[in-house]
N, C-alpha and C positions, 0 to 999 in steps of 0.2 A: 207309399210311406204309411206307417202305422201311427194312429193318433186316437185319442179318447173319443172324439166326436164320431169317428168312423166306426170304431169297434163297439161302442156302447149300443149301437143300433142292432147288433147281432148278439143278444144276451147269451145264447148257448156257446157261441165261439168265445165270447168274452170270459165266460166261466172256465172254458177249457184252456184258454191261454193264460189266465191269471190265477185260477183257483178260487176266485171270488165272484159272487153275484155283483151286478152293477150297483145295487143298493148298498152292499157292504163296502165296495170300493168308494162310493160317494161318502159314506159315513166317515171313513178314514180320511178322505181328502178334506172334508170340512174341518176336522180336528187339526190336520197338518197345516192347512191354510191359516187357521186362527193363531197358530204358534210360530209360523214361519218367520215373521219379521224379527221377533225376539231371538229366535234361534240363529238367524243370519247375523244379527248384531253381535251376539256372543262369539260366533265362529270367526267373524272378521276382526274381532278385538283381541284375539289370542296373542300372547307375548311373542311367540315364535313365528308369527306371520311376517313375511318379508315385505309384502306390499302394504300400502296404506289402504284404509277403508275407502272403497269406491274404485280402487285400481283393479286392473285385470279385466279380462273379457267377460261379458255377461253370459249367462246360460243360454244356449241356443234353443233348448226345449222349454216349454212352459212347465210350471210346477206339477200340474196334473199329468202331463205326459211323461215327466221324469218319474212320477209315482208308478205310472203304467209300465214304464220300462223296467223299473225295479221288480215289480210283481211278475212280469213276464219272464224276466231273467231267473227269478227264484223258481217259478213254476216249470219252465221249459229247460232251463240251464243251457241255453244255446251259447255259442262262442261269442266273444265280444265283437268279432268281425261281423257275424251275422246280425247281432243286435244293432250294431252301428248302421248296417245296411238297411234294416227294417225301419229305423227311426231317423234315417238320413243324418247320422252323426258320425264324427270321426271315431275310429276304433279306440284311440287313446283316451277319449272322453267318456266312454261308456261306463267303465268301472269307476272312474273318478266321480262321475255324477252320482252313481249308486252309493258309493262310500260316503259321500257328503250328506246325502239325505237320509241314510239308514238310521243314524242316531235319533233323528226326529220322528221317524216312523215308529221306533221302539217306544216312544213316549205316548203314542196314540193307539196302541193295541193292548188287549188284556194279557200282558206277559204272565207267565207262571209266577215270577217274582212278586208281581202285584197281587195276584190271587192268594199266594202263600202269606203275604203280609196281612190280608184280611183274615185268613184262617187262623193266624197266630193271635188275633184279637177276639175271637169268638168266646162267648162266656156261657150261653145257654144251650140246652140240648136242641132247641129249635134251630139255632144258628149252626150247630154242628151238622144237623140233618140237612140243612140247606146246601152245605158244601160237600157233604159225604152222605148221599142217600144210602140208606141201609147200613150206615156206619162202616163202610168198606172203602179201602184204598188199595189200588193195584200198583205194584212197583216192578219195573223191569228196565233193562238197559238197551238202548239203541246203539248199534254198531255200524260205522260207515267207513268205507274204504278210502284211503288216501294214496297219492302217488308214493312210490318207493323213495324214502328220504335219501339224500346224498350223504348225510352224516352217518357214520357207522353206529354210533351210540343211539341215534334216533331210530335207525333201522331195527336195532335190537329191542328198544323199549316200546316201539309201536307195532311190533309184529304180533299178530293174534294167531296162536296155534289152532284155535277153533276154526277161524275163517281162512287160515293159510294166506293171509293178506296183511298188509300194513293198514291199521285202522285206528280210529278214535272211538271212544265210548261216551255216551251221555245217559245218565240215569233219570228216568221219568217216574213221577207219581201221579196217577190219574184217579178220578172218582168213577162212580158207576155210570155216569153219563159220558165219560171220555174226556172230561175237562182236565187239563194238565194243571195241577195245583202246585207242583214242585219240579224243578229241573236243576241238575248240576251243570257246572262247566265241564267241558270235554276232558277226558282222561286218556292217557295213552292206551292203545289197544291191548297191550300185554297184561294190563291190570285185570284182575278177576272182578266179576260183578259184585261179589260180596265185599271185596276190599274197598271198592268205591262206596258202597253203602256204609261201611264202618267209618269211613272218613267224612262222609257228608250225607247223612240221612235226614229226612224231614221229621220234625217234631209234631206228631199227630195229636189231635185233641183226645182226651180221655174217652174211651169207649170205641174209638175207630180202630178196626182190625186190619192190618196190612196183609195182602195176599201176594205171595211170591212164588217163583219157580225154584227148581233144584239148584239153580245158580247161586242161591242164597242159603245153601245148606250150612247149618250151624247157627242160624239166627235164633232158633228157639232156646238154645243153651246160652248164647251170649246176651240176648235181649228177652228174657222171659216175661218182662212186664208188657211187651208189645203183643203177646199172644198171637204171633204170626201164623197164618195158615200156609202150610207148605206141603207139597205132595209127599207121599211115602216113596222111599227110594228103593229100587230093586237092587238085588245083589249084582255085582259086576260079572259073576260067573254063571249065575242062574237067572233065567228070565221068567220063571214061573213061581217065584217064591212069595209073591204077594197074594194075600187072601182076597176073596171076592169082595169083602167089605172094604178092604184097602183100595182095590181097583175102582169100586164105586165111588169112594171118597175122592180119589184122584180125578175121576171123570167129572164129578160135581165141582171140584175146585177149578178145573180147566174151563168149565162153562162160565164161571165168575171172572176168571182172569183174562178171558178172551177180549175183554174191553180194552185192555192196554195194548194188545196185539193190533186191534183195529185202529187205535190211536196212532201207533207207530206206522201203520199202513197209510193213514191220512197224511202224516208228516212226509213220508217218502213219495207221496204223489207230487210234492214239490221236488222236482228232480235234483235240486241243489243239495237235498238231503238223501236222495235215493241213489244217485250216481256217484262215481268217484269224485271226491271233493278236490277241485283243481285250484282253488284259491289258496291264499296263505292261511295257515292255521291260526294265526293271531286274530283273524276276522271270523273264525268259525262260530264263536259263541254269540256274536252280534247277529249273524245270519240265523243260527238255530233259535235264538230268542224270538226273532221276528216271525219265523215260520210257526213256532209254537203259539205265538200270539194270534196269528191268523187262523190257526185251527181252533183256538179258544173262541175267537170272534164268531166263527161259524156255528159253534155249539151254543154260545150264550145269546147270539143275535146281535145285529148291528147296533141296537140301542143300549147295549150293555154299558154300565158305568162301573169301572174299576179304577179307583184313585191310585 
């Protein structure tokens, strides 16, 4: 049976199974435990709850082991049958326990929404430089495969011609350190990256320049005030029509933008964002928020304070 006491004695395995150092896990656990009683009181007091407060079976696993199960599930994305076997828990309770505690975990990690809230309040150049070193922001979309929808309209709206799969997309904005400062809710895979940007793009502080790829072609004309950096586009029919200066500029831009690619790679190391998403789409944004918060935690450090 897996448990925190056993796994924490093997730090390398703990990091491999959860995506976190033991100290990072402990810092989240302390925050969760301090808010747990109030969180449970609110959960049990909901108007649509059928049972009275105190009714129902207690959780079989301790709070710390439920957290461990959540992070292992996100990192390894095993089936609920295997997760139940590993934690000596009935299969039907695995996802239920994870769903119940996920909203509380969201409150205890540096979500992009929290970071973006701080960014919106910056006033001085020093504060801008703190969140956007070099006054640069890299923007790109993460695309993840989903099972083929049963509904015909959903099959059409979620089919990505680029991936030749049914997918969902999430747009990310990161700084030069890889910190995720803005994240959109998921959009259907058929939508173009630039269409997602036009509907919901971050309001960057003055002087911060966004760096994008050719998926955002047209941004310079539609948003000239952003002064966006975008690669030069080759002709569809000729592959050698770029000058040496333009090729050098594209190469330089790619070296700056690689940060967002590395961030997406960090997110996909949590297999729940790298593999086909098997859960219900209505829970996708909660899951992706938590994973982004965990990546931010690793970048900021376990002692980071983001209100």
